[in-house]
MMTF fields as JSON, N, C-alpha, C and O atoms, coordinates in Angstrom:
{
  "mmtfVersion": "1.0.0",
  "mmtfProducer": "UNKNOWN",
  "numBonds": 267,
  "numAtoms": 268,
  "numGroups": 67,
  "numChains": 1,
  "numModels": 1,
  "chainsPerModel": [1],
  "groupsPerChain": [67],
  "chainIdList": ["A"],
  "bondAtomList": [4, 2, 8, 6, 12, 10, 16, 14, 20, 18, 24, 22, 28, 26, 32, 30, 36, 34, 40, 38, 44, 42, 48, 46, 52, 50, 56, 54, 60, 58, 64, 62, 68, 66, 72, 70, 76, 74, 80, 78, 84, 82, 88, 86, 92, 90, 96, 94, 100, 98, 104, 102, 108, 106, 112, 110, 116, 114, 120, 118, 124, 122, 128, 126, 132, 130, 136, 134, 140, 138, 144, 142, 148, 146, 152, 150, 156, 154, 160, 158, 164, 162, 168, 166, 172, 170, 176, 174, 180, 178, 184, 182, 188, 186, 192, 190, 196, 194, 200, 198, 204, 202, 208, 206, 212, 210, 216, 214, 220, 218, 224, 222, 228, 226, 232, 230, 236, 234, 240, 238, 244, 242, 248, 246, 252, 250, 256, 254, 260, 258, 264, 262],
  "bondOrderList": [1, 1, 1, 1, 1, 1, 1, 1, 1, 1, 1, 1, 1, 1, 1, 1, 1, 1, 1, 1, 1, 1, 1, 1, 1, 1, 1, 1, 1, 1, 1, 1, 1, 1, 1, 1, 1, 1, 1, 1, 1, 1, 1, 1, 1, 1, 1, 1, 1, 1, 1, 1, 1, 1, 1, 1, 1, 1, 1, 1, 1, 1, 1, 1, 1, 1],
  "groupList": [{"groupName": "MET", "atomNameList": ["N", "CA", "C", "O"], "elementList": ["N", "C", "C", "O"], "formalChargeList": [0, 0, 0, 0], "bondAtomList": [1, 0, 2, 1, 3, 2], "bondOrderList": [1, 1, 2], "singleLetterCode": "M", "chemCompType": "L-PEPTIDE LINKING"}, {"groupName": "ASN", "atomNameList": ["N", "CA", "C", "O"], "elementList": ["N", "C", "C", "O"], "formalChargeList": [0, 0, 0, 0], "bondAtomList": [1, 0, 2, 1, 3, 2], "bondOrderList": [1, 1, 2], "singleLetterCode": "N", "chemCompType": "L-PEPTIDE LINKING"}, {"groupName": "ALA", "atomNameList": ["N", "CA", "C", "O"], "elementList": ["N", "C", "C", "O"], "formalChargeList": [0, 0, 0, 0], "bondAtomList": [1, 0, 2, 1, 3, 2], "bondOrderList": [1, 1, 2], "singleLetterCode": "A", "chemCompType": "L-PEPTIDE LINKING"}, {"groupName": "TYR", "atomNameList": ["N", "CA", "C", "O"], "elementList": ["N", "C", "C", "O"], "formalChargeList": [0, 0, 0, 0], "bondAtomList": [1, 0, 2, 1, 3, 2], "bondOrderList": [1, 1, 2], "singleLetterCode": "Y", "chemCompType": "L-PEPTIDE LINKING"}, {"groupName": "ILE", "atomNameList": ["N", "CA", "C", "O"], "elementList": ["N", "C", "C", "O"], "formalChargeList": [0, 0, 0, 0], "bondAtomList": [1, 0, 2, 1, 3, 2], "bondOrderList": [1, 1, 2], "singleLetterCode": "I", "chemCompType": "L-PEPTIDE LINKING"}, {"groupName": "ASP", "atomNameList": ["N", "CA", "C", "O"], "elementList": ["N", "C", "C", "O"], "formalChargeList": [0, 0, 0, 0], "bondAtomList": [1, 0, 2, 1, 3, 2], "bondOrderList": [1, 1, 2], "singleLetterCode": "D", "chemCompType": "L-PEPTIDE LINKING"}, {"groupName": "LEU", "atomNameList": ["N", "CA", "C", "O"], "elementList": ["N", "C", "C", "O"], "formalChargeList": [0, 0, 0, 0], "bondAtomList": [1, 0, 2, 1, 3, 2], "bondOrderList": [1, 1, 2], "singleLetterCode": "L", "chemCompType": "L-PEPTIDE LINKING"}, {"groupName": "TRP", "atomNameList": ["N", "CA", "C", "O"], "elementList": ["N", "C", "C", "O"], "formalChargeList": [0, 0, 0, 0], "bondAtomList": [1, 0, 2, 1, 3, 2], "bondOrderList": [1, 1, 2], "singleLetterCode": "W", "chemCompType": "L-PEPTIDE LINKING"}, {"groupName": "LYS", "atomNameList": ["N", "CA", "C", "O"], "elementList": ["N", "C", "C", "O"], "formalChargeList": [0, 0, 0, 0], "bondAtomList": [1, 0, 2, 1, 3, 2], "bondOrderList": [1, 1, 2], "singleLetterCode": "K", "chemCompType": "L-PEPTIDE LINKING"}, {"groupName": "VAL", "atomNameList": ["N", "CA", "C", "O"], "elementList": ["N", "C", "C", "O"], "formalChargeList": [0, 0, 0, 0], "bondAtomList": [1, 0, 2, 1, 3, 2], "bondOrderList": [1, 1, 2], "singleLetterCode": "V", "chemCompType": "L-PEPTIDE LINKING"}, {"groupName": "SER", "atomNameList": ["N", "CA", "C", "O"], "elementList": ["N", "C", "C", "O"], "formalChargeList": [0, 0, 0, 0], "bondAtomList": [1, 0, 2, 1, 3, 2], "bondOrderList": [1, 1, 2], "singleLetterCode": "S", "chemCompType": "L-PEPTIDE LINKING"}, {"groupName": "GLY", "atomNameList": ["N", "CA", "C", "O"], "elementList": ["N", "C", "C", "O"], "formalChargeList": [0, 0, 0, 0], "bondAtomList": [1, 0, 2, 1, 3, 2], "bondOrderList": [1, 1, 2], "singleLetterCode": "G", "chemCompType": "PEPTIDE LINKING"}, {"groupName": "PHE", "atomNameList": ["N", "CA", "C", "O"], "elementList": ["N", "C", "C", "O"], "formalChargeList": [0, 0, 0, 0], "bondAtomList": [1, 0, 2, 1, 3, 2], "bondOrderList": [1, 1, 2], "singleLetterCode": "F", "chemCompType": "L-PEPTIDE LINKING"}, {"groupName": "THR", "atomNameList": ["N", "CA", "C", "O"], "elementList": ["N", "C", "C", "O"], "formalChargeList": [0, 0, 0, 0], "bondAtomList": [1, 0, 2, 1, 3, 2], "bondOrderList": [1, 1, 2], "singleLetterCode": "T", "chemCompType": "L-PEPTIDE LINKING"}, {"groupName": "ARG", "atomNameList": ["N", "CA", "C", "O"], "elementList": ["N", "C", "C", "O"], "formalChargeList": [0, 0, 0, 0], "bondAtomList": [1, 0, 2, 1, 3, 2], "bondOrderList": [1, 1, 2], "singleLetterCode": "R", "chemCompType": "L-PEPTIDE LINKING"}, {"groupName": "PRO", "atomNameList": ["N", "CA", "C", "O"], "elementList": ["N", "C", "C", "O"], "formalChargeList": [0, 0, 0, 0], "bondAtomList": [1, 0, 2, 1, 3, 2], "bondOrderList": [1, 1, 2], "singleLetterCode": "P", "chemCompType": "L-PEPTIDE LINKING"}, {"groupName": "CYS", "atomNameList": ["N", "CA", "C", "O"], "elementList": ["N", "C", "C", "O"], "formalChargeList": [0, 0, 0, 0], "bondAtomList": [1, 0, 2, 1, 3, 2], "bondOrderList": [1, 1, 2], "singleLetterCode": "C", "chemCompType": "L-PEPTIDE LINKING"}],
  "groupTypeList": [0, 1, 2, 3, 4, 5, 6, 5, 2, 6, 7, 8, 9, 6, 6, 2, 10, 6, 6, 2, 11, 2, 11, 6, 9, 2, 9, 12, 10, 6, 2, 6, 9, 11, 6, 10, 13, 11, 14, 15, 2, 11, 14, 2, 11, 2, 11, 6, 16, 6, 6, 9, 9, 2, 2, 11, 9, 2, 6, 11, 6, 3, 9, 0, 6, 2, 11],
  "groupIdList": [1, 2, 3, 4, 5, 6, 7, 8, 9, 10, 11, 12, 13, 14, 15, 16, 17, 18, 19, 20, 21, 22, 23, 24, 25, 26, 27, 28, 29, 30, 31, 32, 33, 34, 35, 36, 37, 38, 39, 40, 41, 42, 43, 44, 45, 46, 47, 48, 49, 50, 51, 52, 53, 54, 55, 56, 57, 58, 59, 60, 61, 62, 63, 64, 65, 66, 67],
  "secStructList": [7, 7, 1, 1, 7, 7, 2, 2, 2, 2, 2, 2, 2, 2, 2, 2, 2, 0, 0, 0, 0, 0, 2, 2, 2, 2, 2, 2, 2, 2, 2, 2, 2, 2, 2, 2, 2, 7, 1, 2, 2, 2, 2, 2, 2, 2, 2, 2, 2, 2, 2, 2, 2, 2, 2, 2, 2, 2, 2, 2, 2, 2, 2, 2, 6, 6, 7],
  "xCoordList": [-24.64, -25.25, -26.084, -25.63, -27.308, -28.075, -27.626, -27.075, -27.788, -27.553, -28.666, -28.462, -29.738, -30.818, -31.112, -31.347, -31.108, -31.291, -29.966, -29.062, -29.889, -28.655, -29.096, -29.737, -28.758, -29.151, -28.849, -29.672, -27.497, -26.9, -28.019, -28.844, -27.971, -29.037, -30.695, -31.488, -31.092, -32.312, -32.284, -33.12, -31.263, -31.064, -30.986, -31.556, -30.252, -30.411, -31.519, -31.968, -32.246, -33.689, -34.683, -35.708, -34.636, -35.438, -35.175, -36.123, -33.966, -33.699, -34.04, -34.608, -33.578, -34.228, -35.828, -36.388, -36.363, -37.696, -38.324, -39.275, -37.7, -38.257, -37.906, -38.687, -36.774, -36.581, -37.166, -37.612, -37.149, -37.968, -39.447, -39.915, -40.203, -41.623, -41.628, -42.177, -41.177, -41.446, -41.094, -41.889, -40.136, -39.291, -40.018, -39.98, -40.607, -41.349, -42.863, -43.599, -43.3, -44.449, -44.085, -44.687, -43.231, -42.451, -42.58, -43.194, -42.018, -41.703, -42.816, -42.967, -43.888, -45.228, -45.817, -46.187, -45.674, -46.506, -45.952, -46.757, -44.806, -44.07, -44.544, -44.64, -44.862, -45.512, -46.708, -47.122, -47.55, -48.605, -48.82, -49.454, -48.152, -47.763, -47.381, -48.106, -46.295, -45.886, -47.093, -47.199, -48.044, -48.832, -49.894, -50.336, -50.141, -51.005, -51.008, -51.926, -49.739, -49.119, -50.04, -50.97, -49.632, -50.135, -49.157, -49.554, -47.938, -46.921, -46.012, -45.931, -45.501, -44.822, -43.445, -43.255, -42.807, -41.866, -42.218, -41.587, -43.516, -43.949, -44.393, -44.243, -45.021, -45.076, -44.166, -44.231, -43.014, -41.854, -41.213, -40.703, -41.322, -40.888, -41.526, -40.952, -42.933, -43.908, -43.398, -43.056, -43.186, -43.201, -41.676, -41.545, -40.62, -39.353, -39.834, -39.547, -40.729, -40.881, -41.679, -41.614, -42.449, -43.29, -42.467, -42.689, -41.217, -40.481, -39.432, -38.685, -39.344, -38.579, -39.362, -38.84, -40.461, -41.44, -41.507, -41.32, -41.849, -41.774, -40.393, -40.345, -39.554, -38.327, -38.162, -37.677, -38.562, -38.623, -39.576, -39.294, -40.542, -41.578, -41.153, -41.227, -40.648, -39.893, -38.586, -38.278, -37.826, -36.845, -37.253, -36.697, -38.445, -38.867, -39.599, -39.553, -40.269, -40.626, -39.459, -39.814, -38.119, -37.538, -36.607, -35.951, -36.559, -35.959, -36.927, -36.618, -37.957, -38.77, -38.893, -38.822, -39.101, -39.264, -37.873, -37.763, -36.788, -35.51, -35.324, -34.725, -35.732, -35.487, -34.693, -35.221],
  "yCoordList": [2.536, 2.571, 3.907, 4.995, 3.735, 4.792, 5.405, 4.719, 6.612, 7.495, 7.535, 8.016, 6.978, 7.281, 5.89, 5.887, 5.046, 3.63, 2.815, 2.935, 1.851, 1.12, -0.393, -1.275, -0.49, -1.873, -3.139, -4.022, -3.112, -4.28, -4.371, -5.285, -3.497, -3.891, -3.971, -4.351, -3.636, -3.905, -5.277, -5.945, -6.036, -7.369, -8.185, -9.273, -7.655, -8.661, -8.827, -9.942, -7.597, -7.853, -8.354, -8.707, -8.485, -9.137, -10.762, -11.431, -11.301, -12.655, -13.118, -14.18, -12.091, -12.637, -12.786, -13.852, -11.871, -12.075, -13.387, -14.046, -13.595, -14.434, -16.008, -16.946, -15.901, -17.332, -17.615, -18.705, -16.453, -16.648, -17.156, -18.202, -16.252, -16.46, -17.429, -18.299, -17.71, -18.82, -20.192, -21.127, -20.166, -21.118, -21.901, -23.071, -20.772, -21.159, -21.431, -21.765, -21.308, -22.011, -23.522, -24.519, -23.532, -24.912, -25.838, -26.898, -25.472, -26.496, -26.293, -27.315, -25.464, -25.445, -27.021, -28.102, -26.491, -27.692, -28.937, -29.866, -29.204, -30.519, -31.203, -32.406, -29.977, -30.55, -30.824, -31.832, -30.166, -30.523, -32.281, -33.164, -32.329, -33.652, -34.801, -35.76, -34.51, -35.382, -35.74, -36.859, -34.635, -34.865, -36.01, -36.984, -35.721, -36.515, -37.944, -38.762, -38.056, -39.843, -40.574, -41.344, -40.213, -40.454, -41.619, -42.228, -41.75, -42.495, -41.337, -40.111, -42.364, -41.63, -40.802, -39.636, -41.216, -40.915, -39.138, -38.081, -39.564, -38.296, -37.098, -35.925, -37.6, -36.492, -35.873, -34.729, -36.825, -36.238, -35.144, -34.087, -35.557, -34.312, -33.212, -32.129, -33.37, -32.362, -31.605, -30.477, -32.146, -31.261, -30.359, -29.197, -31.069, -30.326, -29.185, -28.003, -29.73, -28.15, -27.412, -26.236, -27.636, -26.517, -25.758, -24.553, -26.472, -25.729, -24.96, -24.258, -25.052, -23.997, -23.114, -22.011, -23.16, -22.09, -21.102, -19.9, -21.776, -20.968, -20.07, -18.847, -20.741, -19.911, -18.755, -17.701, -18.937, -18.146, -16.884, -15.752, -17.166, -16.09, -15.41, -14.182, -16.056, -15.136, -14.559, -13.58, -14.918, -14.377, -12.818, -11.727, -13.208, -12.013, -10.904, -9.724, -11.326, -10.591, -9.919, -8.96, -10.268, -9.919, -8.932, -8.071, -9.039, -8.039, -6.734, -5.548, -7.229, -5.776, -5.041, -3.812, -5.766, -4.936, -4.498, -3.731, -5.076, -4.617, -3.226, -2.519, -2.65, -1.605, -0.532, 0.544],
  "zCoordList": [-77.749, -76.406, -76.273, -76.625, -75.749, -75.671, -74.498, -73.638, -74.349, -73.253, -71.989, -70.874, -72.411, -71.843, -71.141, -69.932, -71.658, -71.404, -71.283, -72.11, -70.043, -69.597, -70.483, -69.911, -71.582, -72.14, -71.307, -71.067, -70.875, -70.187, -68.944, -68.917, -68.084, -66.864, -67.248, -66.386, -68.425, -68.937, -69.179, -68.571, -70.17, -70.215, -69.119, -69.03, -68.233, -66.678, -66.269, -66.002, -66.13, -65.596, -66.401, -65.817, -67.707, -68.543, -68.172, -67.761, -68.324, -68.298, -66.789, -66.536, -65.724, -64.207, -64.278, -64.02, -64.57, -64.752, -65.518, -65.097, -66.555, -67.407, -66.426, -66.264, -65.999, -65.251, -64.08, -63.723, -63.405, -61.937, -62.381, -61.932, -63.382, -63.827, -64.234, -63.559, -65.217, -66.117, -65.162, -65.064, -64.665, -63.8, -62.31, -61.927, -61.772, -60.758, -61.056, -60.128, -62.218, -62.774, -63.269, -62.871, -64.005, -64.441, -63.255, -63.374, -62.104, -60.932, -60.328, -59.659, -60.101, -59.346, -60.153, -59.694, -61.498, -62.26, -62.225, -62.287, -62.143, -61.432, -60.186, -59.942, -59.336, -58.008, -58.234, -57.662, -58.997, -59.244, -59.743, -59.165, -60.819, -61.552, -60.173, -59.912, -59.515, -58.205, -57.212, -56.71, -56.957, -56.2, -56.888, -56.279, -58.044, -58.886, -58.897, -58.968, -58.81, -59.039, -57.799, -58.037, -56.541, -55.547, -54.676, -53.682, -55.239, -54.724, -53.563, -53.483, -52.875, -51.816, -52.631, -52.287, -53.355, -54.086, -54.893, -54.877, -55.514, -55.968, -55.205, -55.548, -54.002, -52.953, -52.354, -51.904, -52.313, -51.66, -52.671, -52.299, -53.944, -55.078, -55.16, -55.272, -55.109, -54.871, -54.054, -54.407, -52.469, -51.356, -51.703, -51.317, -52.454, -52.705, -53.666, -53.48, -54.898, -55.524, -54.879, -55.236, -54.026, -53.486, -52.725, -52.607, -51.998, -51.224, -51.825, -51.142, -53.001, -54.117, -54.316, -54.479, -54.371, -55.038, -54.045, -54.24, -52.695, -51.436, -51.487, -51.354, -51.655, -51.492, -52.363, -51.952, -53.572, -54.721, -54.483, -54.876, -53.906, -53.45, -52.411, -52.437, -51.341, -50.248, -50.564, -49.884, -51.371, -51.949, -52.837, -52.711, -53.765, -54.417, -53.58, -53.926, -52.476, -51.445, -50.622, -49.936, -50.577, -49.707, -50.576, -49.988, -51.762, -52.933, -52.958, -53.066, -52.847, -53.391, -52.2, -52.232, -50.967, -49.583, -49.007, -48.051, -49.703, -48.834, -49.253, -48.442, -50.41, -50.896, -51.549, -51.829]
}
């Protein structure tokens, strides 16, 4: 264990940023695919995906600004 770097905390931050970053991009791309189908079920799924993305953005802003 390094006395200067908390590797456990660094691992948690890395994992959370990868999941949030890549996960939100993947969900947004699913929303675009759902919108491109033109079917009502696809649009409903796209709306749900966009709500998840908006919630992720709001959560990120809250965590950064809470402080």
